[in-house]
N, CA, C and O of each residue as an XYZ file, in Angstrom:
468
protein
N      19.196      7.460    -13.645
C      18.960      6.189    -12.989
C      17.760      6.312    -12.050
O      17.503      7.371    -11.478
N      17.050      5.225    -11.911
C      15.921      5.170    -10.996
C      16.396      4.819     -9.590
O      17.496      4.297     -9.410
N      15.570      5.107     -8.608
C      15.891      4.750     -7.224
C      16.164      3.252     -7.105
O      17.049      2.838     -6.356
N      15.408      2.443     -7.841
C      15.594      0.990     -7.777
C      16.923      0.545     -8.371
O      17.397     -0.550     -8.069
N      17.527      1.372     -9.205
C      18.818      1.022     -9.801
C      19.980      1.259     -8.848
O      21.027      0.626     -8.983
N      19.812      2.155     -7.893
C      20.923      2.502     -7.011
C      20.723      2.044     -5.571
O      21.652      2.129     -4.767
N      19.539      1.563     -5.231
C      19.247      1.089     -3.877
C      18.828     -0.372     -3.950
O      17.707     -0.685     -4.350
N      19.726     -1.257     -3.563
C      19.439     -2.686     -3.681
C      18.672     -3.198     -2.462
O      18.708     -2.591     -1.392
N      17.986     -4.312     -2.636
C      17.248     -4.949     -1.546
C      17.326     -6.459     -1.712
O      17.380     -6.974     -2.829
N      17.331     -7.156     -0.588
C      17.264     -8.620     -0.660
C      15.931     -9.050     -1.258
O      15.875     -9.968     -2.075
N      14.851     -8.373     -0.841
C      13.516     -8.626     -1.390
C      12.928     -7.286     -1.810
O      12.841     -6.363     -1.000
N      12.527     -7.176     -3.062
C      11.947     -5.950     -3.622
C      10.524     -6.281     -4.025
O      10.298     -7.067     -4.945
N       9.564     -5.678     -3.335
C       8.152     -5.999     -3.535
C       7.436     -4.770     -4.077
O       7.496     -3.699     -3.473
N       6.761     -4.917     -5.207
C       6.067     -3.783     -5.819
C       4.551     -3.918     -5.765
O       3.836     -2.972     -6.096
N       4.053     -5.074     -5.354
C       2.614     -5.271     -5.211
C       2.340     -5.769     -3.797
O       2.698     -6.900     -3.466
N       1.715     -4.950     -2.958
C       1.519     -5.352     -1.562
C       0.581     -6.526     -1.370
O       0.574     -7.123     -0.293
N      -0.211     -6.882     -2.371
C      -1.181     -7.957     -2.232
C      -0.511     -9.339     -2.217
O      -1.141    -10.321     -1.827
N       0.739     -9.423     -2.632
C       1.459    -10.701     -2.594
C       1.604    -11.186     -1.159
O       1.796    -10.381     -0.248
N       1.513    -12.496     -0.952
C       1.809    -13.088      0.353
C       3.326    -13.179      0.493
O       4.031    -13.478     -0.471
N       3.824    -12.918      1.707
C       5.259    -12.876      1.937
C       5.518    -13.406      3.346
O       5.326    -12.687      4.327
N       5.952    -14.659      3.445
C       6.126    -15.242      4.771
C       7.309    -16.206      4.809
O       7.650    -16.837      3.808
N       7.929    -16.304      5.992
C       9.013    -17.245      6.226
C      10.313    -16.884      5.535
O      11.084    -17.779      5.187
N      10.585    -15.600      5.323
C      11.796    -15.177      4.603
C      12.842    -14.611      5.558
O      12.521    -14.177      6.665
N      14.103    -14.622      5.113
C      15.224    -14.060      5.871
C      16.005    -13.140      4.954
O      16.402    -13.540      3.860
N      16.230    -11.897      5.399
C      17.020    -10.929      4.636
C      18.154    -10.472      5.549
O      17.915     -9.773      6.533
N      19.383    -10.864      5.227
C      20.503    -10.578      6.118
C      21.719    -10.078      5.347
O      22.065    -10.610      4.293
N      22.364     -9.040      5.895
C      23.643     -8.572      5.375
C      23.603     -7.852      4.054
O      24.611     -7.834      3.347
N      22.485     -7.255      3.684
C      22.388     -6.539      2.413
C      23.039     -5.160      2.468
O      23.224     -4.595      3.546
N      23.387     -4.619      1.287
C      24.022     -3.314      1.204
C      23.053     -2.153      1.425
O      23.493     -1.058      1.777
N      21.784     -2.352      1.234
C      20.817     -1.276      1.457
C      19.667     -1.788      2.317
O      19.734     -1.719      3.544
N      18.616     -2.300      1.688
C      17.412     -2.697      2.409
C      17.305     -4.218      2.476
O      17.698     -4.918      1.543
N      16.772     -4.718      3.580
C      16.479     -6.135      3.655
C      15.234     -6.437      2.839
O      15.267     -7.231      1.899
N      14.132     -5.789      3.211
C      12.846     -5.981      2.526
C      12.323     -4.601      2.162
O      12.142     -3.749      3.032
N      12.083     -4.386      0.887
C      11.671     -3.069      0.396
C      10.337     -3.179     -0.317
O      10.226     -3.813     -1.366
N       9.328     -2.555      0.267
C       8.026     -2.413     -0.386
C       8.066     -1.089     -1.140
O       7.848     -0.031     -0.550
N       8.341     -1.143     -2.432
C       8.328      0.064     -3.254
C       7.007      0.076     -4.011
O       6.885     -0.492     -5.096
N       6.039      0.726     -3.422
C       4.682      0.715     -3.959
C       4.443      2.013     -4.723
O       4.550      3.101     -4.157
N       4.126      1.898     -5.988
C       3.865      3.074     -6.828
C       2.359      3.272     -6.982
O       1.584      2.335     -6.791
N       1.944      4.494     -7.326
C       0.513      4.741     -7.522
C      -0.084      3.843     -8.616
O      -1.205      3.354     -8.479
N       0.673      3.631     -9.700
C       0.221      2.799    -10.817
C       1.418      2.071    -11.407
O       2.543      2.562    -11.308
N       1.200      0.903    -12.023
C       2.303      0.215    -12.689
C       2.885      1.085    -13.814
O       2.177      1.880    -14.432
N       4.181      0.914    -14.060
C       4.802      1.628    -15.175
C       5.463      0.622    -16.107
O       5.341     -0.587    -15.907
N       6.145      1.105    -17.098
C       6.786      0.218    -18.065
C       5.783     -0.470    -18.965
O       4.722      0.092    -19.235
N       6.088     -1.687    -19.446
C       5.194     -2.390    -20.366
C       3.813     -2.691    -19.768
O       2.850     -2.885    -20.509
N       3.713     -2.732    -18.437
C       2.435     -3.026    -17.780
C       1.691     -1.771    -17.340
O       0.751     -1.859    -16.550
N       2.092     -0.622    -17.831
C       1.505      0.649    -17.390
C       0.000      0.689    -17.614
O      -0.500      0.352    -18.687
N      -0.704      1.110    -16.571
C      -2.156      1.295    -16.645
C      -2.582      2.176    -15.478
O      -1.945      2.171    -14.425
N      -3.658      2.930    -15.666
C      -4.207      3.745    -14.587
C      -5.332      2.992    -13.859
O      -5.885      3.496    -12.881
N      -5.667      1.787    -14.338
C      -6.761      1.010    -13.755
C      -6.336      0.145    -12.578
O      -7.182     -0.456    -11.917
N      -5.041      0.074    -12.307
C      -4.505     -0.707    -11.201
C      -3.757      0.265    -10.285
O      -2.950      1.068    -10.753
N      -4.025      0.191     -8.992
C      -3.457      1.151     -8.031
C      -2.841      0.409     -6.846
O      -3.475      0.305     -5.795
N      -1.616     -0.109     -6.992
C      -0.995     -0.894     -5.922
C      -0.895     -0.156     -4.588
O      -0.992     -0.785     -3.534
N      -0.705      1.157     -4.611
C      -0.553      1.920     -3.383
C      -1.787      1.785     -2.480
O      -1.674      1.898     -1.260
N      -2.958      1.544     -3.072
C      -4.187      1.412     -2.306
C      -4.637     -0.023     -2.089
O      -5.647     -0.262     -1.426
N      -3.893     -0.990     -2.645
C      -4.262     -2.399     -2.487
C      -4.039     -2.873     -1.056
O      -3.159     -2.355     -0.368
N      -4.821     -3.848     -0.600
C      -4.606     -4.390      0.743
C      -3.313     -5.206      0.802
O      -2.869     -5.770     -0.198
N      -2.730     -5.254      1.980
C      -1.529     -6.046      2.200
C      -1.905     -7.513      2.256
O      -2.883     -7.885      2.904
N      -1.128     -8.353      1.576
C      -1.353     -9.798      1.627
C      -0.956    -10.359      2.978
O      -0.723     -9.609      3.925
N      -0.878    -11.666      3.065
C      -0.465    -12.328      4.303
C       1.039    -12.142      4.463
O       1.819    -12.625      3.642
N       1.447    -11.438      5.526
C       2.861    -11.173      5.789
C       3.153    -11.626      7.217
O       2.631    -11.052      8.172
N       3.992    -12.662      7.362
C       4.257    -13.211      8.686
C       5.588    -13.950      8.722
O       6.086    -14.431      7.705
N       6.148    -14.026      9.931
C       7.330    -14.844     10.215
C       8.530    -14.501      9.336
O       9.202    -15.396      8.823
N       8.799    -13.213      9.163
C       9.957    -12.764      8.398
C      11.005    -12.175      9.339
O      10.676    -11.694     10.424
N      12.270    -12.216      8.915
C      13.375    -11.671      9.691
C      14.243    -10.822      8.770
O      14.542    -11.216      7.642
N      14.646     -9.647      9.265
C      15.593     -8.793      8.533
C      16.642     -8.290      9.528
O      16.315     -7.592     10.488
N      17.899     -8.652      9.290
C      18.946     -8.209     10.216
C      20.250     -7.917      9.479
O      20.507     -8.433      8.392
N      21.060     -7.075     10.108
C      22.418     -6.749      9.652
C      22.460     -6.164      8.248
O      23.416     -6.407      7.510
N      21.450     -5.403      7.868
C      21.460     -4.697      6.588
C      22.071     -3.308      6.802
O      21.921     -2.723      7.875
N      22.751     -2.787      5.797
C      23.443     -1.505      5.936
C      22.468     -0.362      6.183
O      22.788      0.538      6.959
N      21.309     -0.356      5.567
C      20.338      0.724      5.746
C      19.199      0.274      6.653
O      19.312      0.363      7.875
N      18.120     -0.200      6.080
C      16.922     -0.554      6.833
C      16.588     -2.031      6.664
O      16.813     -2.606      5.600
N      16.057     -2.634      7.705
C      15.577     -4.001      7.587
C      14.281     -4.058      6.801
O      14.062     -4.968      6.001
N      13.414     -3.063      7.041
C      12.132     -2.975      6.336
C      11.928     -1.536      5.898
O      11.965     -0.623      6.724
N      11.716     -1.327      4.617
C      11.458      0.009      4.073
C      10.156     -0.044      3.293
O       9.993     -0.886      2.410
N       9.226      0.855      3.615
C       7.933      0.885      2.942
C       7.744      2.253      2.316
O       7.700      3.259      3.025
N       7.633      2.303      0.992
C       7.361      3.544      0.273
C       5.867      3.617      0.021
O       5.359      2.963     -0.890
N       5.187      4.371      0.782
C       3.766      4.701      0.700
C       2.857      3.495      0.423
O       2.762      2.993     -0.697
N       2.214      3.071      1.473
C       1.211      2.018      1.397
C       0.004      2.523      2.169
O       0.093      2.741      3.377
N      -1.115      2.711      1.496
C      -2.346      3.207      2.117
C      -3.516      2.335      1.677
O      -4.351      2.781      0.890
N      -3.592      1.091      2.175
C      -4.667      0.188      1.759
C      -6.048      0.770      2.075
O      -6.288      1.299      3.161
N      -6.938      0.655      1.101
C      -8.288      1.186      1.296
C      -9.289      0.362      0.498
O      -8.915     -0.418     -0.379
N     -10.554      0.546      0.812
C     -11.605     -0.263      0.199
C     -11.635     -0.128     -1.317
O     -11.786     -1.124     -2.024
N     -11.494      1.087     -1.820
C     -11.474      1.333     -3.263
C     -10.075      1.834     -3.622
O      -9.825      3.036     -3.539
N      -9.153      0.948     -4.019
C      -7.750      1.304     -4.194
C      -7.463      2.485     -5.114
O      -6.539      3.253     -4.847
N      -8.232      2.652     -6.192
C      -7.936      3.716     -7.154
C      -8.693      5.014     -6.870
O      -8.461      6.019     -7.542
N      -9.581      5.007     -5.899
C     -10.324      6.226     -5.563
C      -9.510      7.058     -4.572
O      -8.665      6.516     -3.860
N      -9.753      8.356     -4.521
C      -9.042      9.203     -3.546
C      -9.307      8.722     -2.121
O     -10.313      8.067     -1.848
N      -8.391      9.058     -1.228
C      -8.579      8.669      0.162
C      -9.877      9.223      0.715
O     -10.572      8.569      1.493
N     -10.195     10.452      0.295
C     -11.415     11.087      0.789
C     -11.802     12.209     -0.151
O     -10.932     12.902     -0.680
N     -13.105     12.401     -0.368
C     -13.589     13.465     -1.238
C     -14.723     14.189     -0.518
O     -15.865     13.729     -0.514
N     -14.396     15.321      0.087
C     -15.397     16.086      0.825
C     -16.129     17.093     -0.052
O     -17.057     17.748      0.424
N     -15.747     17.235     -1.302
C     -16.363     18.256     -2.150
C     -17.800     17.911     -2.527
O     -18.604     18.816     -2.749
N     -18.145     16.627     -2.604
C     -19.498     16.224     -2.970
C     -19.924     15.044     -2.093
O     -19.549     13.907     -2.380
N     -20.708     15.292     -1.018
C     -21.107     14.199     -0.126
C     -21.991     13.146     -0.793
O     -22.141     12.049     -0.255
N     -22.582     13.454     -1.954
C     -23.403     12.476     -2.673
C     -22.584     11.581     -3.587
O     -23.105     10.623     -4.158
N     -21.308     11.892     -3.724
C     -20.420     11.083     -4.553
C     -20.226      9.720     -3.879
O     -19.824      9.679     -2.716
N     -20.498      8.597     -4.571
C     -20.346      7.276     -3.938
C     -18.910      6.980     -3.512
O     -18.699      6.110     -2.666
N     -17.920      7.674     -4.068
C     -16.522      7.459     -3.699
C     -16.088      8.367     -2.551
O     -14.914      8.365     -2.183
N     -17.024      9.157     -1.968
C     -16.627     10.120     -0.942
C     -16.148      9.429      0.332
O     -15.383     10.013      1.098
N     -16.582      8.214      0.563
C     -16.142      7.479      1.740
C     -15.313      6.290      1.285
O     -15.823      5.383      0.627
N     -14.045      6.296      1.635
C     -13.130      5.245      1.208
C     -12.330      4.776      2.421
O     -11.211      5.240      2.638
N     -12.894      3.854      3.219
C     -12.236      3.477      4.466
C     -10.903      2.764      4.274
O     -10.680      2.047      3.299
N     -10.036      2.993      5.243
C      -8.736      2.327      5.259
C      -8.882      0.862      5.629
O      -9.843      0.462      6.286
N      -7.907      0.069      5.195
C      -7.831     -1.342      5.549
C      -6.519     -1.534      6.308
O      -5.473     -1.116      5.812
N      -6.537     -2.144      7.477
C      -5.295     -2.318      8.238
C      -4.261     -3.154      7.473
O      -4.607     -4.123      6.796
N      -3.000     -2.765      7.594
C      -1.884     -3.545      7.044
C      -1.217     -4.238      8.234
O      -0.666     -3.569      9.108
N      -1.262     -5.565      8.274
C      -0.775     -6.316      9.429
C       0.478     -7.105      9.064
O       0.463     -7.953      8.172
N       1.560     -6.805      9.774
C       2.813     -7.552      9.656
C       2.920     -8.384     10.937
O       3.104     -7.820     12.015
N       2.811     -9.702     10.841
C       2.810    -10.574     12.019
C       4.183    -11.198     12.242
O       4.839    -11.655     11.306
N       4.599    -11.204     13.506
C       5.844    -11.862     13.910
C       7.013    -11.475     13.008
O       7.710    -12.336     12.473
N       7.214    -10.181     12.848
C       8.293     -9.655     12.015
C       9.445     -9.271     12.938
O       9.271     -8.419     13.808
N      10.604     -9.875     12.769
C      11.752     -9.601     13.624
C      12.773     -8.799     12.830
O      13.226     -9.230     11.769
N      13.130     -7.635     13.348
C      14.100     -6.748     12.674
C      15.131     -6.315     13.710
O      14.772     -5.790     14.765
N      16.415     -6.535     13.412
C      17.449     -6.120     14.368
C      18.787     -5.896     13.655
O      19.009     -6.391     12.551
N      19.672     -5.138     14.315
C      21.038     -4.838     13.867
C      21.116     -4.248     12.460
O      22.047     -4.547     11.712
N      20.142     -3.412     12.096
C      20.209     -2.670     10.835
C      20.695     -1.280     11.181
O      20.472     -0.802     12.293
N      21.353     -0.630     10.245
C      21.903      0.690     10.546
C      20.875      1.727     10.462
O      21.164      2.903     10.686
């Protein structure tokens, strides 16, 4: 079984670029809001040309997560950067155009989380 098969969430998000606002996640058995970001899509949509783990976070605001058994907000590796599929940094060749890959801030606005275990 996969982690997603045994760990339930009120909201399960696999692409951080989606906008996510005005939601309520309450009383779940595991996670209220779960960002399960993989390096690349799998299954029928599998490709190495898309890298969700490095994509920028969409508009995320005015969400609430409370009274969940585990976590109100769980994020599995999110490292937004200018070139999502390039390495975070490559010091081996300073002339490589991908050697500088700046981070992009991930902003969660007005996110209220309380009474989670």
